[in-house]
C-alpha positions in Angstrom: 14.6 21.8 22.3 18.7 22.5 23.2 19.4 19.2 24.6 18.6 17.8 21.1 22.3 18.8 20.3 23.8 16.7 22.7 23.1 13.8 20.7 23.0 14.9 17.1 20.5 13.2 16.0 18.5 15.1 13.8 15.2 14.5 11.3 14.1 17.8 9.6 10.8 18.3 9.6 8.7 18.0 6.9 11.6 15.6 5.3 10.5 11.9 5.5 12.1 10.2 2.5 16.5 10.7 2.9 18.7 8.3 1.6 22.4 7.1 2.5 25.3 5.1 1.5 28.8 5.5 2.0 30.8 6.8 -0.7 31.4 3.0 -2.6 32.9 1.2 -5.9 31.2 3.4 -8.0 32.8 6.5 -7.2 35.3 7.7 -8.8 38.5 9.1 -7.1 41.4 9.5 -9.9 40.1 12.7 -10.4 43.1 15.4 -9.9 41.1 18.8 -9.3 42.3 20.1 -6.3 45.6 18.7 -5.9 48.3 21.1 -5.3 51.1 21.4 -3.1 49.4 24.2 -1.2 47.9 23.6 2.2 44.4 22.3 2.0 42.5 25.5 4.0 45.0 28.6 2.2 41.9 29.5 0.3 39.9 30.4 3.3 42.8 31.0 6.0 43.3 34.6 4.8 42.6 38.2 6.2 39.4 38.4 4.1 37.8 35.4 5.7 39.4 35.4 9.0 37.2 38.4 9.5 34.6 38.0 7.0 31.8 35.7 6.5 33.7 32.5 7.9 35.0 34.0 10.8 33.0 31.8 12.9 33.8 28.5 11.2 37.9 28.9 11.5 37.7 30.3 15.0 35.6 27.3 15.6 38.1 25.1 13.9 41.1 26.7 15.2 39.4 26.4 19.1 38.3 22.9 18.9 41.9 21.7 17.5 41.3 21.0 13.7 43.5 23.7 11.8 45.8 21.0 11.4 44.3 18.1 9.9 42.8 21.0 7.6 46.5 22.4 6.8 48.6 19.2 5.1 50.3 19.9 2.5 50.3 16.0 1.6 48.5 15.1 -1.7 47.3 12.4 -0.3 45.4 13.6 2.3 42.7 15.1 -0.1 39.4 16.5 2.0 36.6 18.3 0.9 35.2 20.9 3.8 32.0 21.9 3.7 32.3 25.4 5.3 29.2 27.3 6.8 29.0 31.0 6.8 28.7 33.1 9.7 24.7 33.6 8.5 24.6 29.8 9.1 25.6 29.7 12.2 23.2 32.3 13.7 20.5 30.7 11.9 21.3 27.1 13.6 20.8 28.9 16.8 17.4 30.5 16.2 16.3 27.6 14.6 17.5 25.6 18.0 15.6 28.0 20.0 18.8 30.0 21.7 18.5 33.4 22.5 22.1 33.9 20.5 24.8 32.1 18.9 27.1 32.7 22.0 24.4 30.8 24.2 24.8 27.3 21.5 28.4 27.5 21.7 28.3 27.9 25.3 26.0 25.0 25.5 28.4 22.3 27.2 25.5 19.6 25.7 26.4 20.7 22.2 28.6 18.1 20.7 30.7 20.8 18.8 33.8 19.0 17.8 31.4 16.0 16.1 29.6 19.2 14.4 32.4 20.5 13.2 34.0 17.3 12.0 31.0 16.2 9.9 31.7 18.9 7.3 35.3 17.7 6.6 34.8 15.0 4.0 37.1 12.3 3.4 37.0 12.6 -0.3 37.9 15.3 -2.9 34.6 15.9 -4.2 33.8 19.0 -6.5 30.1 19.6 -6.7 29.8 18.0 -10.3 31.1 14.8 -8.7 28.3 15.2 -6.3 25.7 15.8 -8.2 26.0 13.3 -11.1 27.7 10.8 -8.6 26.0 7.1 -7.9 27.2 7.6 -3.9 24.3 7.8 -1.6 26.3 9.2 1.1 30.1 11.2 1.6 31.9 9.6 4.4 33.1 12.3 7.1 35.9 12.8 9.7 33.2 12.3 12.2 32.1 8.9 11.2 29.0 10.5 10.4 27.5 10.4 6.8 26.0 13.2 5.1 23.4 12.0 3.1 22.8 12.9 -0.8 19.7 12.7 -2.4 19.6 13.5 -6.4 16.3 14.2 -8.4 15.8 16.0 -11.8 19.8 17.3 -12.2 19.4 18.3 -8.6 21.0 16.9 -5.2 20.3 17.9 -1.5 22.9 17.4 1.1 21.9 16.7 4.7 18.3 16.3 3.6 18.2 19.8 4.1 16.9 21.7 1.0 17.8 24.9 2.6 21.4 23.8 2.2 23.2 25.8 -0.7 26.4 25.6 -2.0 27.3 29.2 -2.6 30.4 28.7 -4.0 33.6 26.3 -4.3 37.3 27.0 -4.0 39.6 24.7 -5.2 43.0 27.0 -5.3 44.1 24.5 -1.9 44.8 21.4 -1.6 41.4 20.2 -2.0 38.3 21.7 -2.6 36.3 24.3 0.0 32.3 24.5 -0.6 31.0 27.4 1.2 27.4 26.5 2.8 24.7 28.5 3.7 23.6 25.7 6.6 25.5 23.9 9.2 25.3 20.3 8.7 24.2 18.7 12.1 24.7 14.9 12.2 22.1 12.5 11.4 22.6 9.1 12.7 19.0 7.7 11.5 17.5 8.5 8.2 14.4 7.9 7.9 12.4 7.1 4.7 9.3 5.9 6.4 7.3 7.3 9.5 3.9 6.7 10.9 3.1 8.0 14.6 -1.1 7.3 13.5 -1.6 11.2 14.5 -3.1 13.0 17.8 -6.9 12.5 16.7 -9.0 9.1 16.4 -9.6 10.3 13.1 -6.4 10.8 12.0 -5.4 7.1 13.1 -8.5 6.0 10.9 -7.4 7.8 8.0 -3.6 6.5 8.7 -4.8 2.8 8.9 -6.4 2.8 5.4 -2.5 2.7 3.9 -2.5 -0.6 6.1 -4.0 -3.9 6.1 -5.3 -5.9 8.9 -5.6 -9.4 8.7 -7.9 -11.3 11.3 -6.7 -14.7 10.8 -8.6 -16.1 14.2 -10.3 -13.5 16.3 -12.6 -15.5 18.5 -13.0 -12.5 20.7 -10.9 -9.4 22.4 -9.5 -6.9 19.9 -7.0 -7.4 16.7 -5.2 -4.3 15.4 -7.1 -0.9 15.7 -6.5 2.6 16.6 -6.3 3.3 20.6 -6.1 6.8 21.9 -3.2 5.2 24.3 -0.2 5.8 22.1 2.7 7.3 22.9 2.1 10.6 22.1 -2.2 10.6 21.0 -3.0 7.9 18.7 -0.9 4.3 18.4 -2.3 0.8 17.4 -3.5 -1.6 20.0 -4.3 -5.3 19.8 -5.8 -6.8 23.1 -7.4 -10.8 23.1 -8.3 -10.3 26.7 -12.8 -10.8 26.6 -13.8 -12.4 29.8 -10.5 -14.2 29.5 -7.8 -15.1 27.0 -9.1 -15.6 23.4 -7.8 -17.3 20.5 -6.6 -14.4 18.1 -3.8 -13.9 15.4 -3.9 -10.6 13.9 -1.6 -9.1 11.4 -1.2 -5.4 10.7 0.9 -5.2 7.0 2.4 -2.0 6.1 2.3 -0.4 2.6 5.0 -1.3 0.0 8.1 0.1 1.0 10.3 0.2 -2.5 14.1 0.4 -1.5 15.6 0.6 -4.5 18.9 2.3 -4.1 17.9 3.5 -0.5 19.2 1.0 1.5 16.3 0.2 4.2 18.2 -1.9 6.7 16.5 -1.3 10.3 12.7 -1.0 11.3 12.2 1.3 14.6 9.2 1.6 16.9 8.0 2.5 20.6 6.2 -0.1 22.2 4.2 -1.1 25.0 2.7 -3.9 27.1 0.6 -5.2 29.9 -0.4 -8.9 31.0 1.3 -12.1 30.4 0.3 -13.9 27.1 2.3 -14.9 23.5 5.0 -12.4 22.3 4.3 -10.6 19.1 5.9 -11.1 15.8 7.7 -9.4 13.4 7.7 -10.6 9.7 8.6 -9.6 6.4 7.7 -10.2 2.7 8.8 -9.0 -0.3 5.9 -7.5 -3.2 6.6 -9.8 -5.7 5.3 -12.5 -2.7 2.4 -11.0 -1.8 -1.1 -10.8 -3.0 -3.7 -8.4 -1.0 -6.5 -10.4 -2.9 -5.6 -14.1 -2.4 -6.2 -15.2 0.7 -3.9 -14.7 3.3 -0.9 -17.3 3.4 2.2 -17.5 5.5 4.3 -19.2 3.9 6.2 -16.9 1.6 6.7 -14.5 4.9 9.5 -14.2 7.0 9.7 -14.3 10.8 12.7 -11.9 12.0 12.9 -13.6 15.0 12.6 -10.6 17.3 13.0 -10.7 21.4 9.9 -8.6 22.7 10.4 -7.5 26.3 8.6 -8.6 28.9 5.1 -6.8 29.9 5.4 -3.8 32.0 3.9 -4.3 35.5 2.1 -0.6 34.6 0.4 0.9 31.8 2.0 2.5 28.8 5.7 1.8 29.5 7.0 2.4 26.4 10.5 1.2 25.1 12.4 2.0 21.9 12.9 -1.0 20.1 15.0 -1.8 16.9 15.0 -4.8 14.5 17.4 -4.9 11.5 16.1 -5.7 8.2 17.6 -8.8 6.5 20.1 -7.9 3.5 18.0 -9.5 0.7 14.9 -7.2 1.2 17.5 -4.0 1.4 17.4 -3.8 -2.4 13.7 -4.1 -3.5 10.0 -3.8 -2.6 8.4 -5.3 0.6 6.4 -5.3 3.5 6.3 -5.4 6.8 3.8 -6.9 9.2 3.9 -6.6 13.2 1.4 -10.5 14.1 -0.7 -10.4 18.0 -1.3 -13.7 18.7 -3.2 -14.6 22.2 -4.7 -18.0 23.8 -2.3 -19.1 26.1 -2.6 -15.5 27.8 -3.4 -12.4 26.5 -1.2 -9.7 26.6 -2.4 -6.2 25.7 0.1 -4.6 23.0 0.3 -1.5 21.8 2.6 0.1 18.9 3.7 4.0 17.7 6.3 6.2 15.9 7.4 3.4 13.3 10.1 4.4 11.4 12.1 2.4 8.5 15.3 3.7 7.2 19.3 3.4 7.2 21.0 3.8 10.2 
């Protein structure tokens, strides 16, 4: 559990719908709120906080060489600092399975500087600007954006509904938001996820949201559930039955709606065995797709992805990733895995499918 911090790639449990896109042309940075001739952290660098609820954050900022970045008096250095309370750090240590906060801080695998830099935003943002803005993420000093989602007049930062802004101070040269949770860097933000469950019944239910089109099935099997997924169930196709049989089988996703979410990447785990044609990945806009009409390839786009060669042993999974073309990023679409056999019959297994923004 502890090593998860080494890579700082976090998808918080139960939150599958996350959104990101950097502060963009829709962000108005003309506000003078927080601009003074004071140093940025004058509002928290004081005796009360050094020994009070922000003491851990301030100690870590100083110990890791970030104080200079947060005490500039230049008005052009308008920043926002999300300052976690001491309680926030204690909660983090407990959630990640450490016996104490000190154990977490002593772990050399923890990318502490990157975590701290993710609390420093490269724009001066008030709560109102975060709540009413049209940007989908906040750029930070670490280079890893903080996702922002908005619904019904509220907003969620970093896909963590427990992360609240307790209060805000704009007395310094910038804005300080005191927050209730540590912001862990998220590298891949998941909108759609499917692991097909741990039992056959769960996989069968999951497949109800997919469409399987066996265009040709002379023998063998098209896409179906298998117990040989990555960790439990997965989907598999195999055209071998007393020899390589002709198979052209498609498994088509449910509709994915981009809207203001940039669904730019498809990730999945992949295993294959025996020689034969590689599978393919296809995509289609929802307006060009019909679930009732006879299957037609004409409106589909082949993503021209190069799959790795079959492994020499069973169930050797690779982590694969393919970019979704930009023309599909702003609307509704479906994607499909296509299995082919005839000139050989590769056995193909896919699991842990994710779509989101990287």
